[in-house]
C-alpha positions in Angstrom: -190.5 -55.6 143.0 -192.0 -58.8 141.8 -194.2 -58.8 144.3 -195.6 -55.7 143.3 -196.1 -56.9 139.6 -197.7 -59.9 141.0 -200.2 -57.8 143.0 -201.2 -55.8 139.7 -201.3 -58.8 137.9 -203.8 -60.3 140.6 -205.8 -56.9 140.5 -206.2 -57.1 136.8 -207.6 -60.7 136.8 -210.2 -59.5 139.5 -211.2 -56.3 137.1 -211.3 -58.8 134.4 -213.6 -61.3 136.4 -216.1 -58.6 137.6 -216.4 -57.0 133.9 -216.9 -60.4 132.4 -218.8 -62.3 135.2 -220.9 -59.5 136.3 -221.5 -57.7 133.1 -220.2 -54.2 134.5 -218.7 -53.2 131.3 -222.2 -52.3 129.8 -224.6 -49.5 130.8 -228.3 -50.6 129.8 -230.0 -47.5 131.2 -229.8 -44.1 129.7 -230.1 -42.7 133.3 -226.7 -42.2 135.2 -228.5 -42.8 138.5 -230.0 -46.3 137.3 -226.9 -47.2 135.9 -225.0 -46.4 139.4 -227.4 -48.3 141.3 -227.2 -51.3 139.3 -223.4 -51.3 139.5 -223.6 -50.9 143.1 -225.9 -54.0 143.5 -223.4 -56.0 141.2 -220.5 -54.6 143.2 -222.2 -56.0 146.3 -223.1 -59.5 144.9 -219.3 -59.6 143.6 -217.9 -58.7 147.2 -220.3 -61.4 148.7 -219.1 -64.3 146.7 -215.6 -63.1 146.8 -215.9 -63.5 150.7 -217.6 -66.9 150.3 -214.8 -68.0 148.3 -212.3 -66.9 150.8 -214.0 -68.9 153.6 -214.7 -71.7 151.1 -218.2 -72.1 151.2 -218.1 -73.2 147.4 
């Protein structure tokens, strides 16, 4: 049970990092398509940075 709780806390930290660091909590365009495209690009960049962190490039 403790492991599952730790996983949940870890995931919440990832979500918080994504929202704060990549400004995914805001919608700057009035078009849903534009917001969707912008969020997909940010998610792609976020994943690349996490991959680099995991292979210790930074």
